[in-house]
All heavy atoms as an XYZ file, in Angstrom:
982
protein
N     -23.789     77.373     35.902
C     -23.704     75.996     36.369
C     -23.081     75.149     35.301
O     -23.507     75.281     34.149
C     -25.136     75.507     36.762
C     -25.070     74.036     37.224
C     -25.744     76.286     37.864
N     -22.110     74.398     35.722
C     -21.427     73.506     34.704
C     -21.467     72.066     35.088
O     -21.615     71.681     36.222
C     -19.937     73.903     34.643
C     -19.672     75.242     34.208
C     -18.225     75.594     34.342
N     -17.900     76.934     34.041
C     -17.028     77.354     33.158
N     -16.375     76.454     32.440
N     -16.776     78.589     32.910
N     -21.521     71.193     34.101
C     -21.476     69.737     34.251
C     -20.217     69.410     35.061
O     -19.128     69.935     34.894
C     -21.461     68.976     33.009
C     -21.216     67.473     33.169
C     -22.782     69.214     32.255
N     -20.418     68.612     36.177
C     -19.233     68.214     37.006
C     -19.136     69.059     38.241
O     -18.431     68.709     39.149
N     -19.822     70.168     38.360
C     -19.749     71.014     39.506
C     -20.401     70.293     40.697
O     -21.384     69.596     40.559
C     -20.458     72.351     39.292
N     -19.751     70.508     41.879
C     -20.257     69.773     43.061
C     -21.595     70.366     43.596
O     -21.766     71.634     43.461
C     -19.220     69.868     44.087
C     -18.314     71.026     43.630
C     -18.512     71.109     42.140
N     -22.480     69.537     44.051
C     -23.712     69.961     44.700
C     -23.568     69.708     46.197
O     -23.158     68.653     46.613
C     -24.937     69.276     44.142
N     -23.867     70.783     46.999
C     -23.740     70.653     48.490
C     -25.055     70.920     49.114
O     -25.938     71.648     48.654
C     -22.738     71.708     48.914
C     -21.314     71.432     48.543
C     -20.999     72.048     47.220
C     -20.389     71.986     49.600
N     -25.225     70.378     50.427
C     -26.317     70.620     51.248
C     -25.684     70.664     52.645
O     -24.966     69.741     53.066
C     -27.352     69.498     51.173
O     -28.441     69.776     52.084
N     -26.023     71.710     53.427
C     -25.461     71.881     54.730
C     -23.934     71.881     54.749
O     -23.396     71.444     55.717
C     -26.008     70.829     55.711
C     -27.576     70.877     55.821
O     -28.074     72.033     55.810
O     -28.211     69.752     55.984
N     -23.294     72.232     53.614
C     -21.846     72.214     53.542
C     -21.233     70.909     53.247
O     -20.020     70.848     53.101
N     -22.006     69.875     52.932
C     -21.523     68.548     52.605
C     -21.857     68.207     51.157
O     -22.867     68.604     50.658
C     -22.168     67.522     53.530
C     -21.633     67.523     54.928
C     -22.252     68.357     55.871
C     -20.573     66.773     55.291
C     -21.784     68.391     57.152
C     -20.094     66.789     56.602
C     -20.718     67.594     57.504
O     -20.225     67.639     58.821
N     -20.880     67.480     50.492
C     -21.191     66.997     49.172
C     -22.285     66.038     49.092
O     -22.328     65.114     49.876
C     -19.881     66.380     48.632
C     -19.964     65.928     47.185
C     -19.830     67.204     46.299
C     -18.754     64.978     46.824
N     -23.232     66.324     48.231
C     -24.350     65.406     48.077
C     -24.442     64.888     46.638
O     -25.289     63.959     46.334
C     -25.703     65.977     48.496
C     -25.739     66.185     49.976
C     -26.034     67.237     47.650
N     -23.658     65.393     45.731
C     -23.712     64.979     44.295
C     -22.923     65.912     43.464
O     -22.124     66.796     43.898
N     -23.098     65.689     42.095
C     -22.388     66.650     41.132
C     -23.401     66.827     40.023
O     -24.205     65.961     39.694
C     -21.098     66.069     40.718
C     -21.163     64.775     40.031
C     -19.735     64.203     39.689
C     -19.852     62.740     39.156
N     -18.567     62.177     38.905
N     -23.262     67.980     39.356
C     -24.086     68.234     38.237
C     -23.849     67.307     37.074
O     -22.671     67.137     36.661
C     -23.946     69.758     37.815
C     -24.754     70.110     36.559
C     -24.260     70.686     38.905
N     -24.886     66.645     36.498
C     -24.729     65.769     35.490
C     -25.246     66.309     34.111
O     -24.765     65.855     33.038
C     -25.358     64.381     35.748
O     -26.737     64.533     35.998
N     -26.148     67.169     34.117
C     -26.796     67.778     32.905
C     -27.219     69.169     33.220
O     -27.681     69.442     34.309
C     -28.009     66.994     32.511
C     -27.764     66.065     31.380
C     -29.049     65.450     30.847
N     -30.065     65.319     31.842
C     -31.164     64.608     31.665
N     -31.354     63.921     30.605
N     -32.115     64.538     32.662
N     -27.075     70.051     32.204
C     -27.436     71.444     32.361
C     -28.295     71.892     31.174
O     -27.994     71.567     30.050
C     -26.213     72.327     32.478
C     -26.640     73.839     32.545
C     -25.359     72.016     33.684
N     -29.425     72.604     31.477
C     -30.271     73.123     30.460
C     -30.302     74.687     30.646
O     -29.621     75.173     31.475
N     -31.167     75.312     29.866
C     -31.312     76.734     29.971
C     -31.852     77.182     31.355
O     -31.411     78.240     31.833
C     -32.321     77.207     28.879
C     -31.596     77.123     27.491
O     -30.332     77.097     27.374
O     -32.376     77.054     26.513
N     -32.660     76.413     31.902
C     -33.355     76.877     33.151
C     -33.359     75.796     34.227
O     -34.111     75.779     35.132
C     -34.782     77.321     32.891
N     -32.454     74.802     34.108
C     -32.438     73.686     35.021
C     -31.038     73.007     35.027
O     -30.250     73.197     34.186
C     -33.477     72.651     34.684
C     -33.213     71.896     33.440
C     -32.480     70.693     33.488
C     -33.660     72.319     32.179
C     -32.158     70.060     32.278
C     -33.328     71.616     31.075
C     -32.587     70.466     31.074
O     -32.287     69.792     29.918
N     -30.900     72.174     36.041
C     -29.646     71.349     36.135
C     -30.053     70.045     36.858
O     -30.852     70.093     37.798
C     -28.561     72.006     36.797
N     -29.543     68.926     36.297
C     -29.736     67.604     36.998
C     -28.513     67.344     37.872
O     -27.437     67.615     37.379
C     -29.952     66.535     35.977
C     -31.187     66.582     35.243
C     -31.473     67.157     34.044
C     -32.425     66.026     35.730
N     -32.848     66.973     33.705
C     -33.426     66.238     34.729
C     -32.807     65.300     36.874
C     -34.747     65.834     34.895
C     -34.173     64.876     37.011
C     -35.082     65.200     36.039
N     -28.765     66.787     39.043
C     -27.619     66.468     39.956
C     -27.648     64.941     40.214
O     -28.724     64.394     40.531
C     -27.798     67.183     41.275
C     -26.755     66.722     42.283
C     -27.657     68.695     41.057
N     -26.537     64.284     39.966
C     -26.462     62.921     40.242
C     -26.005     62.770     41.693
O     -25.030     63.380     42.171
C     -25.301     62.259     39.381
C     -25.068     60.781     39.708
C     -23.944     60.188     38.891
O     -23.127     60.938     38.369
O     -23.979     58.968     38.753
N     -26.797     62.081     42.507
C     -26.514     62.005     43.947
C     -25.402     61.078     44.289
O     -25.151     60.092     43.548
C     -27.791     61.567     44.717
C     -28.902     62.606     44.615
C     -30.142     62.049     45.419
C     -28.503     63.936     45.282
N     -24.764     61.324     45.416
C     -23.630     60.523     45.878
C     -24.096     59.014     46.150
O     -23.254     58.160     46.234
C     -22.967     61.129     47.095
C     -23.943     61.107     48.320
C     -21.614     60.562     47.455
N     -25.349     58.809     46.295
C     -25.886     57.435     46.480
C     -26.042     56.627     45.253
O     -26.370     55.486     45.288
C     -27.243     57.469     47.251
O     -28.084     58.360     46.494
C     -27.054     58.038     48.626
N     -25.698     57.210     44.068
C     -25.852     56.558     42.811
C     -24.581     55.611     42.532
O     -23.462     56.043     42.852
C     -25.947     57.529     41.669
O     -25.746     56.969     40.407
N     -24.816     54.415     42.055
C     -23.665     53.529     41.752
C     -22.770     54.059     40.660
O     -21.611     53.601     40.548
C     -24.142     52.157     41.473
O     -24.871     52.069     40.296
N     -23.251     55.007     39.817
C     -22.414     55.527     38.796
C     -21.647     56.762     39.277
O     -20.806     57.335     38.590
C     -23.185     55.889     37.532
O     -24.242     56.863     37.836
N     -21.922     57.182     40.498
C     -21.167     58.322     41.119
C     -19.850     57.764     41.675
O     -19.821     56.891     42.548
C     -21.972     58.927     42.221
C     -21.402     60.154     42.905
C     -21.651     61.421     42.452
C     -20.419     60.017     43.926
C     -21.121     62.546     42.970
C     -19.854     61.127     44.460
C     -20.222     62.430     44.037
N     -18.724     58.295     41.130
C     -17.386     57.904     41.694
C     -16.610     59.162     41.822
O     -16.496     60.037     40.928
C     -16.670     57.017     40.556
C     -17.373     55.676     40.226
C     -16.740     55.091     38.961
C     -17.238     54.764     41.399
N     -16.013     59.277     43.018
C     -15.234     60.507     43.276
C     -14.056     60.186     44.196
O     -14.254     59.368     45.213
C     -16.111     61.581     43.841
C     -15.520     62.964     43.764
C     -16.597     61.295     45.201
C     -16.464     64.041     43.796
N     -12.902     60.743     43.942
C     -11.748     60.547     44.804
C     -12.006     61.204     46.146
O     -12.525     62.279     46.231
C     -10.494     61.085     44.141
N     -11.648     60.541     47.184
C     -11.851     61.049     48.529
C     -10.582     60.694     49.394
O      -9.820     59.757     49.118
C     -13.103     60.403     49.112
N     -10.522     61.440     50.450
C      -9.442     61.269     51.430
C     -10.030     61.184     52.816
O     -11.002     61.823     53.176
C      -8.407     62.455     51.325
C      -9.008     63.780     51.695
C      -7.147     62.168     52.216
N      -9.390     60.376     53.697
C      -9.752     60.268     55.066
C      -8.960     61.369     55.756
O      -7.685     61.316     55.722
C      -9.455     58.850     55.654
C     -10.315     57.791     54.866
C      -9.758     58.831     57.168
C      -9.835     56.428     55.137
N      -9.576     62.287     56.328
C      -8.902     63.455     56.829
C      -7.875     63.217     57.900
O      -6.812     63.751     57.969
C      -9.954     64.467     57.444
C     -10.924     65.060     56.421
O     -10.656     64.831     55.213
O     -11.879     65.614     56.831
N      -8.171     62.252     58.780
C      -7.224     61.911     59.895
C      -5.960     61.142     59.420
O      -4.966     61.265     60.100
C      -7.942     61.162     61.012
C      -8.918     61.898     61.710
C     -10.347     61.985     61.082
O     -10.477     61.511     59.977
O     -11.205     62.506     61.679
N      -6.066     60.332     58.369
C      -4.964     59.485     57.975
C      -4.328     59.843     56.638
O      -3.262     59.327     56.256
C      -5.420     58.021     57.900
O      -6.378     57.852     56.861
C      -5.885     57.592     59.235
N      -5.066     60.613     55.823
C      -4.642     60.986     54.398
C      -4.743     59.831     53.487
O      -4.082     59.817     52.404
C      -3.238     61.631     54.373
C      -3.237     63.031     55.025
C      -3.418     63.248     56.359
C      -3.120     64.264     54.385
N      -3.369     64.641     56.546
C      -3.239     65.296     55.348
C      -2.898     64.622     53.057
C      -3.164     66.591     55.039
C      -2.869     65.950     52.691
C      -2.939     66.906     53.766
N      -5.406     58.735     53.851
C      -5.573     57.594     52.942
C      -6.570     57.978     51.805
O      -7.524     58.620     52.116
C      -6.084     56.345     53.701
C      -5.012     55.774     54.578
O      -3.938     55.433     54.012
O      -5.285     55.588     55.760
N      -6.174     57.628     50.591
C      -7.072     57.915     49.437
C      -7.926     56.741     49.129
O      -7.440     55.610     49.158
C      -6.219     58.360     48.263
C      -5.499     59.660     48.347
C      -4.495     59.817     47.184
C      -6.412     60.797     48.489
N      -9.148     57.024     48.651
C     -10.058     56.023     48.212
C     -11.033     56.613     47.206
O     -10.860     57.692     46.741
N     -12.096     55.885     46.923
C     -13.117     56.309     46.017
C     -14.505     56.138     46.682
O     -14.824     55.185     47.322
C     -13.147     55.476     44.710
C     -14.278     55.821     43.831
C     -11.865     55.656     43.969
N     -15.275     57.285     46.628
C     -16.639     57.267     47.201
C     -17.631     56.973     46.109
O     -17.501     57.529     45.003
C     -16.968     58.599     47.903
C     -18.369     58.670     48.183
C     -16.101     58.732     49.175
N     -18.537     56.028     46.422
C     -19.610     55.745     45.417
C     -20.855     55.345     46.219
O     -20.827     55.079     47.372
C     -19.222     54.575     44.474
O     -20.200     54.482     43.429
C     -19.029     53.255     45.245
N     -22.010     55.296     45.501
C     -23.210     54.819     46.089
C     -23.521     53.408     45.622
O     -22.753     52.797     44.835
N     -24.649     52.897     46.120
C     -25.049     51.509     45.721
C     -26.465     51.478     45.170
O     -27.039     50.425     45.044
C     -24.872     50.537     46.916
C     -25.784     50.878     48.102
O     -26.660     51.830     47.987
O     -25.738     50.168     49.131
N     -27.046     52.562     44.767
C     -28.402     52.760     44.292
C     -29.445     52.319     45.288
O     -30.576     52.148     44.919
C     -28.569     51.922     42.994
C     -27.788     52.509     41.837
O     -27.510     53.697     41.794
O     -27.340     51.662     40.948
N     -29.086     52.145     46.583
C     -30.044     51.764     47.574
C     -30.016     52.707     48.758
O     -30.419     52.459     49.810
C     -29.743     50.373     48.066
C     -29.991     49.291     46.979
C     -29.736     47.899     47.530
O     -29.567     47.642     48.658
N     -29.471     47.008     46.535
N     -29.397     53.917     48.520
C     -29.324     54.991     49.502
C     -28.092     54.960     50.380
O     -27.945     55.781     51.292
N     -27.234     53.989     50.088
C     -25.946     53.883     50.827
C     -24.774     54.479     50.157
O     -24.801     54.600     48.901
C     -25.716     52.382     51.160
C     -26.749     51.819     52.026
O     -27.122     52.210     53.017
N     -27.316     50.694     51.499
N     -23.765     54.936     50.949
C     -22.588     55.462     50.349
C     -21.348     54.634     50.882
O     -21.389     54.259     52.061
C     -22.363     56.913     50.814
C     -23.597     57.811     50.457
C     -21.154     57.474     50.228
C     -23.580     59.114     51.172
N     -20.424     54.335     50.022
C     -19.330     53.491     50.383
C     -18.016     54.108     50.003
O     -17.865     54.717     49.018
C     -19.455     52.169     49.683
C     -20.625     51.347     50.059
C     -21.829     51.335     49.597
C     -20.600     50.454     51.265
N     -22.653     50.541     50.298
C     -21.925     49.980     51.273
C     -19.663     50.029     52.119
C     -22.270     49.044     52.284
C     -20.026     49.146     53.115
C     -21.383     48.660     53.183
N     -17.020     53.873     50.843
C     -15.628     54.299     50.546
C     -14.915     53.002     50.144
O     -14.816     52.080     50.921
C     -14.963     54.877     51.755
C     -13.446     55.282     51.671
C     -13.317     56.410     50.581
C     -12.935     55.745     52.990
N     -14.349     53.009     48.925
C     -13.755     51.792     48.362
C     -12.269     51.994     48.179
O     -11.698     53.076     48.153
C     -14.324     51.482     46.937
C     -15.862     51.332     46.896
C     -16.267     51.119     45.432
C     -16.362     50.260     47.833
N     -11.545     50.799     47.930
C     -10.133     50.801     47.673
C      -9.224     51.217     48.734
O      -8.168     51.736     48.491
C      -9.802     51.558     46.338
C     -10.701     51.051     45.219
C     -11.597     51.922     44.507
C     -10.647     49.765     44.781
C     -12.463     51.532     43.528
C     -11.446     49.282     43.721
C     -12.291     50.200     43.129
O     -13.235     49.707     42.173
N      -9.625     50.954     49.986
C      -8.776     51.195     51.127
C      -8.248     49.785     51.555
O      -9.059     48.956     51.742
C      -9.545     51.881     52.373
C     -10.073     53.182     51.911
C      -8.623     51.998     53.507
C      -9.084     54.316     51.590
N      -7.035     49.574     51.613
C      -6.473     48.279     51.979
C      -7.057     47.812     53.316
O      -7.231     48.509     54.272
C      -4.962     48.524     52.085
C      -4.643     49.638     51.198
C      -5.861     50.495     51.298
N      -7.243     46.432     53.307
C      -7.949     45.785     54.477
C      -7.171     46.080     55.762
O      -7.706     46.127     56.763
C      -8.003     44.316     54.152
C      -8.785     43.424     55.066
C      -8.953     42.019     54.610
O      -8.453     41.720     53.547
O      -9.573     41.257     55.357
N      -5.826     46.152     55.696
C      -5.075     46.210     56.953
C      -5.021     47.599     57.540
O      -4.545     47.842     58.667
C      -3.566     45.783     56.665
C      -2.802     46.665     55.708
C      -2.957     46.211     54.280
O      -3.708     45.280     53.973
O      -2.312     46.867     53.443
N      -5.587     48.613     56.838
C      -5.673     49.930     57.419
C      -6.577     49.976     58.644
O      -7.695     49.445     58.569
C      -6.148     50.932     56.417
C      -5.155     51.248     55.279
C      -3.989     52.025     55.756
C      -3.067     52.308     54.598
N      -1.974     53.140     55.053
N      -6.132     50.504     59.767
C      -6.864     50.596     60.945
C      -7.674     51.895     60.950
O      -7.210     52.883     61.490
C      -6.007     50.503     62.110
C      -5.151     49.247     62.186
C      -5.968     48.017     62.318
C      -5.085     46.762     62.366
N      -5.791     45.566     62.003
N      -8.846     51.886     60.410
C      -9.686     53.061     60.377
C     -10.785     52.913     61.456
O     -11.297     51.824     61.734
C     -10.316     53.244     58.974
C      -9.286     53.256     57.860
C     -10.019     53.492     56.558
C      -8.350     54.448     58.088
N     -11.171     54.045     62.021
C     -12.190     54.032     63.062
C     -13.504     54.668     62.699
O     -13.452     55.543     61.868
C     -11.551     54.707     64.328
C     -10.286     54.047     64.839
C      -9.787     54.902     66.007
C      -8.517     54.219     66.516
N      -7.753     55.093     67.439
N     -14.552     54.239     63.318
C     -15.845     54.870     63.085
C     -15.663     56.376     63.388
O     -14.968     56.772     64.324
C     -16.840     54.239     64.021
C     -18.245     54.682     63.836
C     -19.208     53.926     64.705
C     -20.594     54.374     64.475
N     -21.575     53.676     65.274
N     -16.392     57.163     62.661
C     -16.418     58.647     62.812
C     -15.266     59.400     62.219
O     -15.169     60.624     62.363
C     -16.695     59.117     64.222
C     -18.053     58.713     64.685
O     -19.021     58.753     63.949
N     -18.131     58.270     65.948
N     -14.246     58.707     61.541
C     -13.212     59.421     60.832
C     -13.817     60.131     59.674
O     -14.723     59.617     58.983
C     -12.168     58.451     60.350
C     -11.209     57.925     61.452
S      -9.906     56.929     60.732
C      -8.749     56.999     62.074
N     -13.495     61.327     59.467
C     -14.005     62.261     58.426
C     -13.483     61.999     57.082
O     -12.272     61.765     56.883
C     -13.904     63.694     58.852
C     -14.557     64.166     60.154
C     -14.295     65.562     60.401
N     -12.926     65.974     60.378
C     -11.998     65.834     61.357
N     -12.402     65.234     62.529
N     -10.743     66.225     61.215
N     -14.386     62.148     56.078
C     -14.003     61.913     54.660
C     -14.361     63.197     53.852
O     -15.402     63.796     54.077
C     -14.802     60.696     54.138
C     -14.525     59.457     54.878
C     -14.464     60.535     52.553
C     -15.429     58.299     54.579
N     -13.381     63.659     53.022
C     -13.572     64.803     52.208
C     -13.144     64.467     50.804
O     -12.445     63.525     50.518
C     -12.661     65.951     52.733
O     -12.970     66.277     54.083
N     -13.435     65.419     49.867
C     -12.935     65.273     48.516
C     -11.484     65.431     48.405
O     -10.858     66.155     49.184
C     -13.668     66.342     47.604
O     -13.353     67.657     48.034
C     -15.140     66.174     47.540
N     -10.874     64.750     47.445
C      -9.488     64.851     47.159
C      -9.310     65.614     45.855
O     -10.297     65.743     45.125
C      -8.892     63.438     47.018
N      -8.177     66.215     45.625
C      -7.987     66.988     44.404
C      -8.009     66.090     43.125
O      -7.141     65.232     43.021
C      -6.603     67.696     44.480
C      -6.228     68.603     43.252
C      -7.355     69.692     43.124
C      -4.862     69.164     43.477
N      -9.045     66.247     42.280
C      -9.070     65.450     41.176
C      -9.376     66.210     39.883
O      -9.302     65.584     38.778
C     -10.135     64.341     41.339
C     -11.476     64.920     41.617
C      -9.671     63.384     42.343
C     -12.606     64.040     41.291
N      -9.861     67.443     39.885
C     -10.227     68.064     38.679
C     -10.564     69.530     38.868
O     -10.371     70.093     39.944
N     -10.899     70.140     37.748
C     -11.081     71.634     37.772
C     -12.297     72.039     38.493
O     -12.376     73.115     39.097
C     -11.230     72.136     36.267
C      -9.933     71.978     35.498
O      -8.870     71.967     36.133
O      -9.999     71.900     34.272
N     -13.324     71.292     38.524
C     -14.678     71.669     39.102
C     -14.837     71.326     40.549
O     -15.689     71.735     41.199
C     -15.786     71.131     38.296
C     -15.797     71.531     36.871
C     -15.893     70.555     35.879
C     -15.767     72.861     36.537
C     -15.823     71.042     34.576
C     -15.726     73.296     35.205
C     -15.775     72.308     34.204
O     -15.737     72.707     32.910
N     -14.055     70.345     41.001
C     -14.268     69.791     42.339
C     -12.981     69.993     43.197
O     -12.009     69.261     43.068
C     -14.607     68.277     42.279
C     -14.997     67.643     43.602
C     -16.254     68.315     44.077
C     -15.134     66.169     43.370
N     -12.996     71.042     44.034
C     -11.818     71.314     44.832
C     -11.675     70.280     45.970
O     -12.636     69.688     46.336
C     -12.151     72.728     45.366
C     -13.591     72.778     45.355
C     -14.116     71.933     44.239
N     -10.500     70.165     46.501
C     -10.246     69.250     47.649
C     -10.854     69.896     48.925
O     -11.070     71.095     49.041
C      -8.738     69.209     47.779
C      -8.235     70.468     47.169
C      -9.251     70.864     46.068
N     -11.156     69.029     49.872
C     -11.550     69.479     51.183
C     -12.999     69.714     51.403
O     -13.392     70.138     52.473
N     -13.830     69.331     50.366
C     -15.340     69.458     50.633
C     -15.690     68.263     51.494
O     -15.498     67.103     51.133
C     -16.095     69.510     49.322
C     -15.778     70.711     48.529
C     -17.626     69.459     49.639
C     -16.385     70.713     47.121
N     -16.278     68.460     52.657
C     -16.748     67.308     53.480
C     -17.750     66.456     52.781
O     -18.623     66.976     52.099
C     -17.330     68.063     54.715
C     -16.837     69.424     54.702
C     -16.588     69.797     53.262
N     -17.611     65.127     53.002
C     -18.590     64.213     52.503
C     -19.371     63.548     53.637
O     -20.600     63.508     53.608
C     -17.931     63.143     51.653
C     -17.173     63.734     50.413
C     -18.896     62.056     51.218
C     -16.310     62.823     49.611
N     -18.684     63.117     54.604
C     -19.330     62.440     55.759
C     -18.238     61.827     56.654
O     -17.161     62.284     56.700
N     -18.628     60.705     57.147
C     -17.702     59.981     58.121
C     -17.902     58.477     57.975
O     -18.945     57.981     57.567
C     -17.854     60.465     59.553
C     -19.287     60.221     60.106
C     -19.504     60.868     61.436
C     -20.949     60.736     61.899
N     -21.218     61.410     63.136
N     -16.820     57.762     58.367
C     -16.951     56.291     58.355
C     -17.900     55.810     59.378
O     -17.836     56.262     60.573
C     -15.453     55.723     58.647
C     -14.531     56.037     57.512
C     -15.607     54.207     58.812
C     -13.073     55.609     57.730
N     -18.772     54.901     58.960
C     -19.859     54.471     59.850
C     -19.723     52.994     60.177
O     -20.256     52.536     61.181
C     -21.189     54.782     59.217
C     -22.281     54.724     60.238
C     -23.314     53.878     60.221
C     -22.489     55.660     61.295
N     -24.135     54.066     61.291
C     -23.646     55.213     61.971
C     -21.752     56.690     61.821
C     -24.119     55.816     63.125
C     -22.225     57.305     62.951
C     -23.411     56.875     63.659
N     -19.081     52.210     59.196
C     -18.988     50.736     59.404
C     -18.171     50.109     58.351
O     -17.748     50.802     57.413
N     -18.072     48.806     58.414
C     -17.262     48.053     57.495
C     -18.180     47.178     56.651
O     -19.195     46.597     57.112
C     -16.210     47.155     58.184
C     -15.151     47.967     58.917
O     -14.927     49.084     58.548
O     -14.559     47.395     59.904
N     -17.753     46.957     55.373
C     -18.419     46.033     54.539
C     -17.717     44.652     54.618
O     -16.981     44.317     55.563
N     -17.815     43.929     53.503
C     -17.205     42.622     53.417
C     -15.841     42.751     52.578
O     -15.888     43.259     51.498
C     -18.114     41.607     52.736
C     -17.599     40.180     52.682
C     -18.635     39.258     52.080
O     -19.842     39.435     52.334
O     -18.216     38.407     51.263
N     -14.777     42.220     53.143
C     -13.483     42.303     52.527
C     -13.411     41.496     51.247
O     -14.005     40.417     51.173
C     -12.357     41.918     53.445
N     -12.784     42.091     50.177
C     -12.616     41.373     48.929
C     -11.331     41.800     48.302
O     -11.038     43.032     48.154
C     -13.772     41.732     47.955
C     -15.084     41.152     48.329
C     -16.119     41.408     47.224
N     -17.352     41.072     47.780
C     -18.497     41.746     47.541
N     -18.417     42.845     46.740
N     -19.618     41.413     48.037
N     -10.502     40.844     47.886
C      -9.261     41.158     47.193
C      -8.311     42.068     47.900
O      -7.595     42.836     47.331
N      -8.261     41.982     49.263
C      -7.349     42.759     50.028
C      -7.844     44.141     50.403
O      -7.185     44.930     51.063
N      -9.093     44.464     50.001
C      -9.690     45.754     50.296
C     -10.892     45.528     51.155
O     -11.690     44.612     50.986
C     -10.057     46.560     49.026
C      -8.893     46.890     48.175
C      -8.652     46.144     47.055
C      -8.082     47.920     48.526
C      -7.502     46.419     46.220
C      -6.961     48.189     47.705
C      -6.777     47.476     46.541
N     -11.106     46.507     52.083
C     -12.354     46.455     52.953
C     -13.140     47.774     52.734
O     -12.751     48.815     53.157
C     -11.870     46.402     54.450
C     -13.005     46.366     55.450
C     -13.840     44.985     55.304
C     -12.441     46.373     56.862
N     -14.326     47.602     52.114
C     -15.138     48.797     51.860
C     -15.671     49.295     53.222
O     -16.000     48.533     54.013
C     -16.298     48.262     50.967
C     -16.130     46.797     50.904
C     -14.934     46.380     51.496
N     -15.738     50.619     53.300
C     -16.223     51.250     54.539
C     -17.558     51.912     54.240
O     -17.655     52.673     53.171
C     -15.287     52.295     55.008
C     -14.038     51.856     55.842
C     -13.585     50.453     55.761
N     -12.547     50.150     56.699
C     -11.268     49.856     56.349
N     -10.915     49.897     55.132
N     -10.432     49.483     57.250
N     -18.538     51.709     55.029
C     -19.763     52.498     54.859
C     -19.638     53.858     55.313
O     -19.003     54.088     56.361
C     -20.913     51.720     55.653
C     -22.288     52.228     55.269
C     -23.404     51.401     55.798
C     -24.754     51.778     55.297
N     -25.817     50.924     55.718
N     -20.253     54.827     54.602
C     -20.117     56.166     54.893
C     -21.452     56.799     55.378
O     -22.476     56.569     54.687
C     -19.557     56.996     53.671
C     -19.497     58.525     53.940
C     -18.170     56.420     53.299
N     -21.441     57.565     56.425
C     -22.651     58.280     56.817
C     -22.482     59.678     56.252
O     -21.529     60.341     56.547
C     -22.782     58.300     58.343
N     -23.389     60.099     55.427
C     -23.375     61.403     54.858
C     -23.532     62.463     55.903
O     -24.269     62.293     56.917
C     -24.508     61.548     53.859
O     -24.462     62.916     53.342
N     -22.785     63.588     55.778
C     -22.951     64.682     56.698
C     -24.255     65.465     56.453
O     -24.706     66.165     57.284
N     -24.824     65.335     55.239
C     -26.027     65.993     54.812
C     -27.205     65.065     55.140
O     -27.082     63.908     55.281
C     -26.025     66.335     53.391
N     -28.393     65.691     55.293
C     -29.665     64.913     55.514
C     -30.216     64.525     54.144
O     -31.063     65.249     53.571
C     -30.636     65.754     56.268
C     -30.084     66.144     57.614
N     -30.028     65.231     58.645
C     -29.606     67.282     58.071
C     -29.492     65.846     59.755
N     -29.196     67.060     59.388
N     -29.772     63.408     53.600
C     -30.161     62.995     52.301
C     -31.699     62.638     52.158
O     -32.249     62.729     51.113
C     -29.323     61.843     51.786
C     -27.811     62.143     51.565
C     -27.072     60.906     51.181
C     -27.687     63.253     50.553
N     -32.251     62.242     53.241
C     -33.673     61.939     53.238
C     -34.593     63.139     53.255
O     -35.783     63.059     53.044
C     -34.029     61.006     54.366
O     -33.781     61.648     55.632
C     -33.363     59.700     54.309
N     -33.969     64.296     53.555
C     -34.730     65.564     53.550
C     -34.081     66.609     52.703
O     -33.924     67.724     53.004
C     -34.797     66.070     54.991
C     -35.451     65.159     55.958
C     -35.417     65.655     57.385
O     -34.872     66.743     57.673
N     -35.919     64.846     58.314
N     -33.695     66.143     51.498
C     -32.950     66.979     50.568
C     -33.999     67.754     49.637
O     -34.458     67.094     48.674
C     -32.000     66.117     49.779
C     -30.962     66.806     48.852
C     -30.015     67.693     49.718
C     -30.104     65.794     48.099
N     -34.186     69.015     49.853
C     -35.204     69.742     49.115
C     -34.543     70.671     48.114
O     -35.151     71.221     47.184
C     -36.170     70.479     50.067
C     -36.930     69.562     50.904
C     -36.692     69.438     52.282
C     -37.901     68.748     50.412
C     -37.398     68.629     53.097
C     -38.597     67.801     51.173
C     -38.317     67.753     52.543
O     -39.031     66.851     53.339
N     -33.289     70.995     48.368
C     -32.541     71.918     47.508
C     -31.056     71.765     47.803
O     -30.675     71.272     48.820
N     -30.296     72.190     46.816
C     -28.780     72.012     46.973
C     -28.186     73.347     46.508
O     -28.801     74.202     45.831
C     -28.212     70.930     46.071
C     -28.724     69.568     46.577
C     -28.479     71.152     44.552
N     -26.920     73.568     46.951
C     -26.161     74.678     46.471
C     -25.073     74.078     45.490
O     -24.540     73.094     45.730
C     -25.411     75.381     47.651
C     -26.366     75.959     48.698
C     -26.835     74.964     49.660
O     -26.088     74.104     50.197
N     -28.127     75.059     50.002
N     -24.880     74.849     44.385
C     -23.970     74.393     43.411
C     -22.616     75.149     43.655
O     -22.623     76.383     43.656
C     -24.414     74.580     41.985
C     -25.720     73.863     41.761
C     -23.310     74.124     40.962
C     -25.667     72.335     42.026
N     -21.582     74.515     43.809
C     -20.225     75.155     44.014
C     -19.712     75.478     42.555
O     -19.504     74.635     41.739
C     -19.331     74.175     44.633
C     -17.983     74.761     45.016
C     -17.750     75.310     46.280
C     -16.905     74.799     44.092
C     -16.513     75.882     46.620
C     -15.698     75.373     44.421
C     -15.427     75.844     45.689
O     -14.315     76.415     46.060
N     -19.519     76.781     42.293
C     -19.127     77.186     40.977
C     -17.720     77.799     41.048
O     -17.446     78.554     42.028
C     -20.103     78.158     40.439
N     -16.874     77.537     40.099
C     -15.584     78.177     39.974
C     -15.604     79.016     38.766
O     -15.968     78.501     37.664
C     -14.483     77.131     39.935
O     -14.748     76.257     38.927
C     -14.351     76.433     41.284
N     -15.181     80.229     38.796
C     -15.241     81.155     37.652
C     -13.944     80.916     36.824
O     -12.903     80.768     37.366
C     -15.254     82.548     38.116
C     -16.610     82.935     38.734
C     -17.794     82.945     37.797
O     -17.555     83.270     36.612
O     -18.784     82.471     38.115
N     -14.135     80.887     35.481
C     -13.073     80.855     34.593
C     -12.284     79.615     34.516
O     -11.108     79.515     34.101
N     -12.815     78.452     35.033
C     -12.196     77.176     35.029
C     -12.859     76.238     34.122
O     -14.096     76.197     34.083
C     -12.083     76.598     36.458
C     -11.389     75.244     36.454
C     -11.391     77.566     37.375
N     -12.153     75.484     33.350
C     -12.730     74.444     32.497
C     -13.170     75.037     31.155
O     -12.960     76.188     30.810
N     -13.871     74.177     30.337
C     -14.206     74.588     28.997
C     -15.313     75.611     28.888
O     -16.065     75.865     29.808
C     -14.655     73.268     28.289
C     -14.959     72.310     29.435
C     -14.201     72.782     30.625
C-alpha cells in the first residue's frame, strides 16, 4: 500500500491513502476539504476538481457557469498521476451550488455508500512510483 493510492468501495472512489505504517494505512475520504482530485464528466469530457466540504458533501469545482450539465451525469477520475488511473467512477452530478467568479460548483452524489463504509479496497499499481 502506497501513499496516494486510491481507496474504493463498491467500485467507486471514496478516498486516497494518506499515511502508511507497518500494519495499517490511513485513508483521507473524498468528503474532506483537503481532498482534491482531477475529475472528468464522462458525458461531456469537461475537466474539474472534486473535493469535500468537511460536512459529508462532495463538490465538483472549476466548471464554467455556462456549461449545460444535467443531473445524473457521471463523474470519474482524470489522468493525473502514477497512483490514480483515469476512469475510476466517483459518482454523479446531483445539484448546483452558488455561482462565483464565472464558475458553478456542482454537488456530487457518491456512487459508494459513505454512511455505511466499513472497509475499502486499495487500488495498487506494481512497480510505479518511488
